[in-house]
N, C-alpha and C positions, 0 to 999 in steps of 0.2 A: 495458617488457617486458610488463607486465601488459595494456596495451592492445593490444600486437601479438598476444599470446595470443588476447585476445577478440575480435580481427578474425579470426585464423585459425579460433577455434571458429565464429564467426557464418556465416562461409563454409562450414565443415563442414555445419553444421546446416541451412544452405540448400540444400546439395547432397544431403542424406542422402535416400533413399527413404522411401515411407510406413513408419510405425513397425513394422507388421506383417512388413514385408521386410527391415528394418534387421538388422545384426548387434547383438543385443541387449548382450552384453558392451562393444562399442564404444562404443553409446548410453549406458550406464550410466556408463561411465568419462568421457565427456566431462561428463556431468552431474555427476560427482563432483569434477570438476577445477576450483575455485572462481577459480583464476587465469585460467580460459580462458572464464569467464561474461561473454558479449557484454555484459551489464548495466553493465560497467565503461566502455563506450563511452558510454551514456546518463549516467552518474556524470561524467564529463569534460565532456561538454556542458553538464550541470546546473550545475556550477562555473561555467563561461563565462557562463550566463544569469544566474546569481545574483550575480556580479560585474561585469554589463555594465549601464549606465546605461541606462534605457528608460522610456516614459511620458511623458505631458504633464510630470511634475516632473523629467524627466531625471536618474532616481535609480537607483541599484542597490538590491538587497536585502539588502546587507552589514548594516544597522541592524534587520533584522527580529528581533523578540523572539519566540521559541519558548518561552518561559517561564523562561530562566535568565538575560535580561539581553539588551539588543540586540546581536546579531552573535554570541552564544554558541551555537555549533553542538554543541560536544561533549558528548554525553549528553542533550542536549534531547528527541531523538525518545523516549529511553527514558522519560521523564516526560510523554510525552503518551497520550491527552487529558489537558487540565487546563482549569481555570478561567482566564479572562483578564478581568481588571478593566476594561480598555479597551475592550472589546466586550460585558462584561456575560454572557457565556455560555462554555459549555464548548467547546473545539475541538479536533480533531485536527490532524496534521500538516498536511494538504491544505487544510483550511478556515482554517487562519491564514496559509498561504501566500497564499490568496485576500486576506484582509486587509491582508497587508503589500503585495501588488501593488497593490491600491486605494489605501491609505493612503499608502504611501512613494513609488509610482509614479504615482499618481494616473490608473489604468487603469480601464476600464469593466469591472465584473464581470459582467455579461451577455455581454460580448464574449468575456472569458477563459473563462467557463464554456460558451460555444456549442460548443466542440469539446474536452472535459477529456481523452478518451481517443483514441488512435490506433486506427485501423481494424485487424480481424483480418486481415491479410495479409503476405506476406513484403515486405522492404523498405520497410514503410510509416514515414513520417518520425514519430518520437515526438513527443508534445505537450509544450510548456512544462511543465506540470504534472508530467507523468510524469518529466521529467529532473530538475526541481528535487526532487521528492519524495525520489527514490531517491539523490540526491545529499545532501540533509539527512539522511536516515535513515542512511545509511552511516557518518555521523560518530559514532554510537551503537554502531557494530559491537564486540562484546565486553562490552558493559555489560548488566545485567540491567534487566529491565521494572520500573518503579517509580513506576507511576501515581499521583499524588496523590489523596486521597479526603477530606480535611478540610472543604472547603468544602461547603455545602449543596447547590450547584447540581452540583458533581460527584457527591455521593450520589444526587442526583435523577437525573442521566444514567445512573447504573448501574441505577437501578431500572427507568427507562422501557426502556434495553437489553434487560433480562432479559425484561420483559413482550412487547417486540417480538419477542424470539428466540422466546418460546413462543406466540406468537399464532398462530392458523390462520385464514387468509383467501384470498381470491381464488377463481377457478373450479376450481384444483385442491384447494382445501382444505387448502393446506400451509403449515407453518411452519418455520423454520431448524431447529427441534429433530427435524422428520421426518427429516432427513438427518444431524444432527449431535448425535444423544442417546445413541447406543452403538456400539460398536466393531464393526468386520468389515463395514460397509456400504461400497459404492462406486459410481460412476457410471463405466461402461465400465471403463478402465484405471485411474482416479482414485480413489485411497482416499480416505474422508471421515472428517474429523476428528471425534472423539467429545469434545463439551464436558466431560463427567464425568470424562475422563481427563486430568488435570493436564499430564503429561509429554506427552501427544498435543497438548494445546493449545499449551502452550510451544514445541514444535517448529515447529508451523505458522505461529504467529504470529511467531516470532523471524525467519522468512526473507521477511517481506513488507516492503517491496516487492520483487518477483521478476521474473526474466525468464521469461517462458512461451515454451517453445519452440514448442508448437503454434501460437501467435499470432504468434511472431516480433516481440515487443516485451516491453518493462517493463509490468507490471500493479502496480498501487498497491492498498491497502485499500479506497479508495473504489470502485475498479472492482470488486473482490471483492463488495463490498456490492450494487453495481448488477447485477453478473451473476448473483448468488443470486436477485435479485429477478425479474430476465427468466427464469431457470431456472423460477421458481414461477408465471410468466404473471401477475406483478403489475405494476403501473404503473412506470414508470422511477422510482427514487428519486433525489432531487435531489442533485447535486453538493454535499457539504459541509454537507447540511442537518443540523438538531439530530437526526432520526431516525438518519441514516447514522452521525453521531458518537457516538449513543448506543449503537448496535450495536458499534460499533469499542471504545469504553469498556468495555463488558461483558466482550467477548472479552479485551481487554487485561489486563484484572482478572484473569480466570481463568489468564492466563497469567503473573501475577506470579512475579518470581523467575527466568524464563526468560533464558537468554542470548541477546542478539541477534546475529542473523548474517545482515545485509544487504549486498549483494543475493543473495537466494536464486535458485535456478533451478529450474524446475519442468517437468513435462512440456506 
């Protein structure tokens, strides 16, 4: 039933006129109906990919360890990013997926990262990473963010993330804090999160990965980091890089205690 509603909603979004011409009440009602969220189509496909044998090793991802033990998905996203002894570094959900695809399936990391995000157009095929990420993250819906911070590298990642958040650079002399350090700011119709408002941070972080109606696809936190860098006219931040993970760790820590509500749905 949920998938049927999601299909109906996806068709409705695709046929909806430009935002300024749409019936605002209808638009908001569609966004508020979680059961009609098209992201559940991505989740269903992500589950198929997760369980399907692939790569030179002809293996599935069902033994992937996201921090709570091989194959344990429930609650794992709520405790990411975290330190992993097998890689010797702090990883978020998506960088950990890369590790498992390489180690368990024997796949080429460069090929996987060649196209981590689907294009911003209607009916664009989602990427493996987008489908897998929202599938795994949804297993923590209803749980609270509880990122571990005891390991020295987890503490270091938080410090690096905070430093990057406030660092001004690039031709525009922007930092993340330029847009996200006070309430009431927006870009066009999009309200901007205030990093200093805990409830605001919790409500935003809790709904990623999310279905972006304006993009017609699911977007992940790694994409959010990439897109913010693009908005600031900075070089592309590498998918799953320590810098991207540090920023996600810092924001996740700010959202500690927030209740996860994946998949989200946004403009």
